[in-house]
C-alpha positions as CSV (number, residue, x, y, z in Angstrom):
1,M,10.2,0.1,-40.1
2,L,10.0,-0.1,-35.9
3,N,13.5,1.5,-35.2
4,H,11.6,4.7,-34.5
5,L,9.4,3.1,-31.9
6,S,10.3,2.7,-27.8
7,I,11.1,-0.2,-26.3
8,K,7.9,-0.3,-24.6
9,A,5.9,0.0,-28.0
10,R,8.2,-3.0,-29.4
11,L,7.8,-5.5,-27.1
12,S,4.1,-4.6,-26.6
13,I,3.9,-5.4,-30.2
14,A,5.2,-8.4,-29.9
15,F,3.3,-9.0,-27.0
16,A,0.5,-8.0,-28.6
17,A,1.3,-10.3,-32.0
18,I,1.7,-13.4,-29.2
19,V,-1.3,-13.0,-27.7
20,A,-3.4,-12.7,-30.7
21,L,-1.5,-16.0,-32.2
22,V,-2.4,-17.8,-29.2
23,I,-6.3,-16.5,-29.0
24,L,-6.4,-17.6,-33.1
25,A,-5.0,-21.2,-31.6
26,F,-7.2,-21.1,-28.8
27,T,-10.3,-20.3,-31.3
28,I,-9.3,-22.9,-34.2
29,V,-9.0,-25.1,-30.9
30,A,-12.2,-24.5,-29.7
31,M,-13.8,-25.0,-33.0
32,Y,-12.2,-28.5,-33.3
33,L,-13.1,-29.5,-29.8
34,N,-16.7,-28.2,-30.4
35,S,-16.7,-30.4,-33.8
36,L,-15.1,-33.3,-31.7
37,A,-17.8,-33.3,-29.1
38,S,-20.2,-33.1,-31.3
39,D,-19.0,-35.9,-32.8
40,V,-18.5,-37.9,-29.6
41,R,-21.9,-37.1,-28.7
42,T,-22.9,-38.9,-32.2
43,I,-21.3,-41.9,-31.6
44,N,-22.8,-42.0,-27.9
45,D,-26.4,-40.6,-28.5
46,E,-26.6,-42.4,-32.2
47,T,-24.1,-44.4,-33.6
48,L,-23.2,-46.4,-30.2
49,Q,-26.8,-46.7,-29.4
50,Y,-28.1,-48.2,-33.0
51,V,-25.2,-50.5,-32.8
52,L,-26.4,-51.6,-29.8
53,A,-30.1,-51.5,-31.2
54,V,-28.9,-54.0,-34.1
55,D,-27.1,-56.4,-31.5
56,D,-31.0,-55.9,-29.6
57,M,-32.6,-57.0,-32.8
58,N,-30.2,-60.2,-33.4
59,L,-31.0,-60.9,-30.0
60,A,-34.6,-60.6,-30.5
61,R,-34.3,-63.3,-33.4
62,S,-32.6,-65.4,-31.1
63,D,-35.4,-65.4,-28.8
64,V,-38.1,-65.9,-31.1
65,Q,-36.3,-68.7,-32.8
66,Q,-35.3,-70.4,-29.0
67,F,-39.5,-69.3,-27.9
68,L,-41.0,-70.9,-30.7
69,T,-39.2,-74.1,-30.7
70,D,-39.3,-74.5,-27.0
71,V,-43.4,-74.0,-28.0
72,S,-42.9,-76.9,-30.6
73,A,-40.8,-79.3,-27.8
74,T,-43.1,-78.6,-24.7
75,H,-46.2,-78.0,-26.8
76,D,-46.6,-75.4,-24.2
77,P,-48.7,-72.0,-25.4
78,A,-46.9,-69.5,-22.9
79,G,-44.0,-69.6,-24.9
80,Y,-45.9,-67.5,-27.5
81,K,-46.2,-64.5,-25.1
82,D,-42.3,-64.5,-24.8
83,A,-42.0,-64.9,-28.9
84,E,-44.5,-62.1,-29.4
85,D,-42.5,-59.9,-26.6
86,A,-39.0,-60.6,-28.5
87,R,-40.8,-59.7,-31.8
88,A,-42.1,-56.5,-30.2
89,R,-38.5,-55.8,-29.3
90,F,-37.2,-56.4,-32.9
91,K,-40.2,-54.1,-34.3
92,G,-38.9,-51.1,-31.6
93,D,-35.2,-51.3,-33.0
94,M,-36.8,-51.4,-36.5
95,D,-38.9,-47.8,-35.9
96,K,-35.9,-46.4,-34.3
97,F,-33.8,-46.9,-37.4
98,R,-36.7,-46.1,-39.4
99,A,-37.2,-43.0,-38.3
100,R,-33.1,-42.4,-38.7
101,Y,-33.5,-43.1,-41.9
102,Q,-36.4,-41.3,-43.4
103,K,-35.4,-38.2,-41.3
104,A,-32.0,-38.7,-43.4
105,G,-33.5,-39.1,-46.2
106,D,-31.7,-42.5,-46.9
107,S,-33.9,-44.5,-49.0
108,A,-31.3,-47.1,-49.4
109,S,-30.9,-47.8,-46.2
110,L,-34.8,-47.2,-45.8
111,K,-35.2,-50.0,-48.5
112,S,-32.6,-52.8,-47.0
113,L,-34.2,-51.9,-43.5
114,E,-37.9,-52.9,-45.4
115,D,-36.2,-56.2,-46.3
116,I,-35.0,-57.0,-43.2
117,D,-38.2,-56.6,-41.8
118,A,-40.1,-58.4,-44.3
119,A,-37.5,-61.0,-43.9
120,F,-38.4,-61.2,-40.2
121,N,-41.9,-60.9,-40.6
122,R,-41.5,-64.7,-42.8
123,F,-39.3,-65.9,-40.2
124,Y,-41.8,-64.8,-37.2
125,D,-44.8,-66.5,-39.4
126,M,-42.9,-69.7,-40.1
127,G,-42.1,-70.1,-36.4
128,K,-45.3,-69.7,-35.4
129,R,-46.5,-72.2,-37.9
130,M,-43.8,-74.6,-36.9
131,A,-44.8,-74.9,-33.5
132,E,-48.5,-75.1,-34.2
133,A,-47.7,-77.8,-36.8
134,Y,-45.5,-80.1,-33.7
135,I,-48.3,-79.5,-31.6
136,A,-51.1,-80.6,-33.8
137,Q,-49.8,-82.7,-36.7
138,G,-46.9,-84.2,-34.9
139,M,-43.1,-84.4,-35.3
140,E,-43.0,-84.8,-38.6
141,A,-45.0,-81.8,-40.0
142,G,-43.0,-79.7,-37.7
143,N,-39.9,-81.0,-38.6
144,A,-40.6,-80.4,-42.3
145,L,-40.6,-76.8,-41.4
146,M,-38.0,-76.7,-39.3
147,K,-35.8,-78.2,-41.3
148,G,-37.6,-77.4,-44.8
149,A,-38.8,-79.4,-47.8
150,N,-39.2,-79.6,-51.2
151,G,-36.5,-77.4,-51.9
152,Q,-37.8,-74.8,-49.6
153,P,-36.1,-73.2,-46.9
154,G,-37.1,-74.2,-43.0
155,F,-37.7,-71.9,-39.9
156,D,-33.7,-72.6,-38.9
157,Q,-32.6,-71.3,-42.8
158,A,-34.5,-68.5,-42.4
159,S,-33.1,-67.7,-38.8
160,A,-29.9,-68.1,-40.4
161,D,-30.8,-65.9,-43.5
162,I,-31.9,-62.8,-40.8
163,Q,-28.6,-63.1,-39.0
164,K,-26.7,-62.8,-41.9
165,Q,-28.7,-59.7,-43.1
166,L,-28.4,-58.4,-39.5
167,D,-24.7,-59.2,-39.7
168,V,-24.4,-56.6,-42.7
169,F,-26.6,-54.2,-41.2
170,H,-24.5,-54.5,-38.1
171,Q,-21.0,-53.9,-39.9
172,K,-22.9,-51.3,-41.8
173,Q,-23.5,-49.7,-38.6
174,V,-20.1,-50.3,-37.1
175,D,-18.4,-48.6,-40.2
176,E,-20.3,-45.5,-39.6
177,A,-19.1,-45.6,-35.9
178,S,-15.8,-46.0,-37.4
179,A,-16.0,-43.0,-39.5
180,T,-17.4,-41.1,-37.4
181,T,-14.8,-42.0,-34.7
182,A,-12.0,-41.5,-37.8
183,G,-13.4,-37.8,-37.9
184,A,-13.2,-37.5,-34.7
185,L,-9.7,-38.7,-34.4
186,G,-9.1,-36.8,-37.4
187,K,-10.2,-33.2,-36.0
188,A,-8.0,-34.3,-32.7
189,N,-5.2,-34.9,-34.7
190,S,-5.6,-31.6,-36.2
191,M,-6.3,-29.9,-33.1
192,L,-3.2,-31.3,-32.0
193,G,-1.4,-30.1,-35.0
194,V,-3.0,-26.7,-34.7
195,M,-1.9,-26.8,-30.9
196,L,1.6,-27.6,-32.1
197,V,2.2,-25.2,-34.8
198,S,0.6,-22.6,-33.1
199,G,3.1,-23.3,-29.8
200,L,5.9,-23.4,-32.2
201,A,4.9,-20.1,-33.6
202,A,4.3,-18.4,-30.9
203,A,7.5,-20.2,-29.5
204,A,9.2,-18.5,-32.4
205,L,7.8,-15.2,-32.2
206,A,8.5,-14.9,-28.4
207,V,12.3,-15.8,-29.6
208,L,12.1,-13.2,-32.5
209,S,10.7,-10.9,-30.6
210,S,13.3,-11.3,-27.4
211,V,16.1,-11.4,-29.9
212,M,14.8,-7.9,-31.3
213,A,14.5,-6.5,-28.1
214,V,17.7,-7.7,-26.7
215,R,19.5,-6.0,-29.7
216,S,17.2,-2.7,-29.6
217,I,18.3,-2.3,-26.0
218,L,21.7,-3.2,-26.6
219,R,21.6,-0.9,-29.7
220,Q,20.4,1.9,-27.5
221,L,22.5,1.1,-24.3
222,G,25.6,0.6,-26.5
223,G,26.5,-2.3,-25.2
224,E,25.6,-4.1,-22.3
225,P,23.3,-2.9,-19.5
226,G,26.2,-3.4,-16.9
227,K,28.7,-1.3,-18.7
228,A,26.5,1.7,-19.2
229,V,25.4,1.2,-15.3
230,L,29.9,1.0,-14.9
231,V,30.0,4.0,-16.9
232,A,27.4,6.2,-15.0
233,Q,28.8,5.0,-11.6
234,T,32.3,6.2,-13.0
235,V,31.6,8.9,-14.0
236,G,28.9,9.6,-11.3
237,S,32.4,9.3,-8.5
238,G,34.3,12.3,-10.2
239,D,36.3,9.8,-12.7
240,L,36.5,11.3,-16.0
241,S,40.0,10.1,-17.3
242,R,38.0,6.3,-18.0
243,T,38.1,5.6,-21.6
244,I,34.6,4.9,-23.0
245,S,34.7,2.1,-26.1
246,L,31.9,2.8,-28.6
247,A,30.4,0.4,-31.1
248,N,31.4,1.4,-35.0
249,G,29.1,3.7,-36.3
250,D,27.5,4.6,-32.8
251,A,26.6,8.0,-32.6
252,S,23.0,8.0,-30.5
253,S,23.1,5.0,-27.6
254,L,23.2,6.1,-23.9
255,L,26.8,5.5,-24.0
256,W,28.0,7.8,-26.3
257,H,26.1,10.6,-24.7
258,L,27.8,9.2,-21.3
259,K,31.2,9.6,-23.3
260,S,29.8,13.3,-24.8
261,M,28.3,13.8,-21.0
262,Q,31.8,12.8,-19.8
263,G,33.7,14.9,-22.6
264,N,32.1,18.1,-21.6
265,L,32.4,17.6,-17.8
266,A,35.8,17.4,-18.3
267,G,36.0,20.5,-20.4
268,V,34.0,22.3,-17.6
269,V,35.8,21.0,-14.7
270,T,38.9,21.6,-16.8
271,S,38.1,25.2,-17.3
272,V,36.9,25.8,-13.7
273,R,40.3,24.4,-12.4
274,R,42.0,27.0,-14.9
275,D,40.1,29.8,-13.6
276,A,40.1,28.9,-10.3
277,E,43.8,28.8,-10.4
278,G,44.0,32.6,-11.5
279,V,41.3,33.6,-9.0
280,A,43.8,32.0,-6.4
281,V,46.7,33.8,-7.7
282,A,45.3,37.0,-8.1
283,S,43.7,36.8,-4.3
284,G,47.0,36.0,-3.1
285,E,48.8,38.9,-4.8
286,I,45.3,41.1,-3.5
287,A,45.8,40.2,-0.1
288,E,49.5,40.6,0.0
289,G,48.8,43.8,-1.6
290,N,46.3,44.9,1.0
291,H,48.6,43.6,3.8
292,E,51.2,46.1,2.7
293,L,48.6,48.7,2.1
294,A,47.0,48.1,5.7
295,A,50.3,48.4,7.4
296,R,51.4,51.8,5.4
297,T,48.0,53.2,6.5
298,E,48.2,52.1,9.9
299,N,52.3,54.1,9.2
300,Q,50.6,57.3,8.2
301,A,47.7,57.4,10.6
302,S,50.4,57.3,13.1
303,S,52.1,60.3,11.6
304,L,49.4,62.2,10.9
305,V,48.5,61.5,14.9
306,Q,51.8,63.2,15.5
307,T,51.6,65.7,13.0
308,A,48.2,66.8,14.3
309,S,49.8,67.2,18.1
310,S,52.8,69.2,16.7
311,M,50.3,71.7,14.7
312,K,48.4,72.3,18.1
313,E,51.4,73.0,19.6
314,L,52.6,75.0,17.1
315,A,49.2,77.0,16.8
316,D,49.2,77.2,20.8
317,A,53.0,78.8,20.5
318,V,51.6,81.0,17.7
319,E,48.3,82.4,19.7
320,Q,50.9,82.8,22.7
321,N,52.9,85.3,21.0
322,A,49.8,86.6,19.0
323,E,48.7,87.5,23.1
324,S,52.4,88.8,24.1
325,A,52.4,90.6,21.1
326,K,49.0,92.7,21.6
327,S,50.4,93.2,25.5
328,A,53.3,94.9,24.1
329,N,51.3,97.2,21.7
330,Q,49.1,97.7,24.7
331,L,52.6,99.0,27.2
332,A,54.1,100.7,24.2
333,Q,50.6,102.8,23.8
334,A,50.7,103.8,27.4
335,A,54.4,104.6,27.3
336,A,53.7,106.9,24.3
337,S,51.0,108.4,26.1
338,V,53.2,109.4,29.0
339,A,56.1,110.2,27.0
340,S,53.8,112.9,25.0
341,Q,53.0,114.1,28.7
342,G,57.0,114.7,29.6
343,G,57.0,117.4,27.0
344,E,59.3,118.4,23.7
345,V,62.5,116.6,25.4
346,V,61.6,113.0,24.7
347,G,59.7,113.6,21.4
348,Q,61.8,111.9,19.4
349,V,61.7,109.3,21.9
350,V,58.0,108.9,21.8
351,S,58.0,109.1,18.4
352,S,60.5,105.2,18.2
353,I,57.9,104.3,20.6
354,Q,55.2,104.8,18.3
355,Q,56.9,103.3,15.4
356,V,57.6,100.5,17.7
357,T,54.4,100.4,18.3
358,E,53.1,100.1,15.0
359,I,55.6,97.4,14.2
360,V,54.1,95.3,17.4
361,G,50.6,96.0,16.3
362,R,51.4,94.7,12.6
363,I,53.5,91.9,14.6
364,S,50.3,91.2,16.6
365,I,47.8,91.3,13.5
366,A,50.1,88.9,11.6
367,S,50.5,86.7,15.0
368,H,46.5,86.5,14.8
369,E,46.0,85.5,11.6
370,Q,49.2,83.0,11.3
371,S,47.0,81.9,14.7
372,V,43.9,81.3,12.8
373,G,45.4,79.8,10.0
374,V,47.3,77.4,12.3
375,A,44.1,76.6,13.6
376,Q,42.6,75.9,10.5
377,M,45.9,73.6,9.3
378,G,45.1,71.7,12.5
379,E,41.7,71.1,11.6
380,A,42.5,69.9,7.7
381,V,45.3,67.5,9.8
382,I,42.8,66.2,12.1
383,A,39.9,65.7,9.1
384,F,42.5,64.3,7.2
385,E,43.7,61.9,10.2
386,H,39.6,60.8,10.7
387,A,39.6,60.1,6.7
388,T,43.1,58.2,6.6
389,Q,41.6,56.1,10.0
390,Q,38.5,55.4,7.7
391,N,40.6,54.2,4.7
392,A,42.7,51.6,7.4
393,A,39.1,50.3,8.2
394,L,38.3,49.6,4.5
395,V,41.6,48.2,4.0
396,E,41.0,45.9,6.7
397,E,37.9,44.9,5.3
398,L,38.8,44.1,1.6
399,D,42.2,42.4,3.4
400,A,39.4,40.1,5.1
401,A,37.4,40.0,1.8
402,A,40.7,39.1,0.0
403,R,41.7,36.3,2.2
404,T,37.7,34.7,2.3
405,L,38.3,35.0,-1.6
406,K,41.3,32.7,-1.5
407,E,39.8,30.5,0.9
408,G,36.8,30.4,-1.5
409,A,39.2,29.8,-4.5
410,S,41.4,26.9,-2.5
411,N,37.8,25.3,-1.7
412,L,36.9,25.3,-5.3
413,L,40.4,23.9,-6.4
414,H,39.9,21.3,-3.6
415,T,36.6,20.7,-5.1
416,V,37.4,20.4,-8.7
417,S,40.5,18.2,-7.7
418,E,38.1,15.4,-6.8
419,F,37.5,14.7,-10.4
420,T,40.0,12.8,-12.3
421,L,41.0,14.1,-15.3
422,E,43.9,11.6,-16.3
423,P,44.8,8.4,-16.6
424,P,46.2,6.6,-13.5
425,G,49.9,7.3,-13.4
426,T,49.8,11.4,-14.2
427,H,49.0,13.8,-12.1
428,H,47.6,17.7,-13.1
429,A,49.3,20.2,-10.8
430,Y,48.0,23.3,-9.9
431,R,48.7,26.1,-7.2
432,Q,48.0,24.6,-3.9
433,L,46.8,27.3,-1.6
434,T,48.3,27.9,1.7
């Protein structure tokens, strides 16, 4: 159900559950502590005070008995005042109990309290009559009231009866205090139990959450974190030859993706290495061809320079022949003119000279045309020479580009050689550029 959640979300949920459990435990403990504090206040402010009040009532009874006995023995009426003060203390404690039971609506305790109060009143009245009898009537009358006579209990017996009632009443207060204390102890034990159970539950939840978190992390990593780090470092260093083992059925962990990345990267490096080898071979062949082409182009350019020079000499010779033919034609025309003036004798000579003149004229025209053609051919050769020189320059640039490509292919091969594609002991051979 939680498999689709991230590790952070799972840890947050587990932490929230532990915090909620701790808060619940502290809330319950706080309730117990509040109740326990209330019980302690009850013990301190009420129960213990009422136990002490019963003790004070019993002490007041004893003081009344002592003071009235002293009056009986000494006939000193000043003891009545002390006895009255002791009686007032007894009545004050009785009023405390009376108010408590009236507030609680405890009629049974009120009846028991009234019985004690009535017995004390009889006891106090009998003590005063005993002291007056000792003073007014003598020892015998006083002893009769003190010890009792005719089956009637005396002053001492009345005091003992009240003490018994007070002892019972005291035990009741002690029992109530014990019940309150037992309740407080029970709540304390319950509080300890809640704390223990909540602590154990929190510890169990923390352990369970830790185990689940660890299992989830290991499942997402595909193994121990150190293994994932080692694989990442190995791949990052260029070693693609290590075998990455995966758990059965693992198709989504970090190690699985690292293994897939390793395989893809190895494929890319292999392809790049193969293409780089091909580029290296091709660039080497291009460089060799360009080198040979550059040499041939230089030889061709040198031949064209020689041809251009020869064509220039030929053009100069043809032009010189044309000039000579032109001069001969002029001389022949002049000789023909002179011969024609010599009469009929030299007519045949003139006719021959005229034929020579025609031939020389044609030769002059042909030489001129040949001179123009040779000049045009020289210009074409010169233009071809320039083009050849430009081609030679382009061939040199192409040769430089081929060398650069060759160096780049060599560098690329050196770069991909940093990746290890085979396990140790094997070697991937590829062309080493020189």
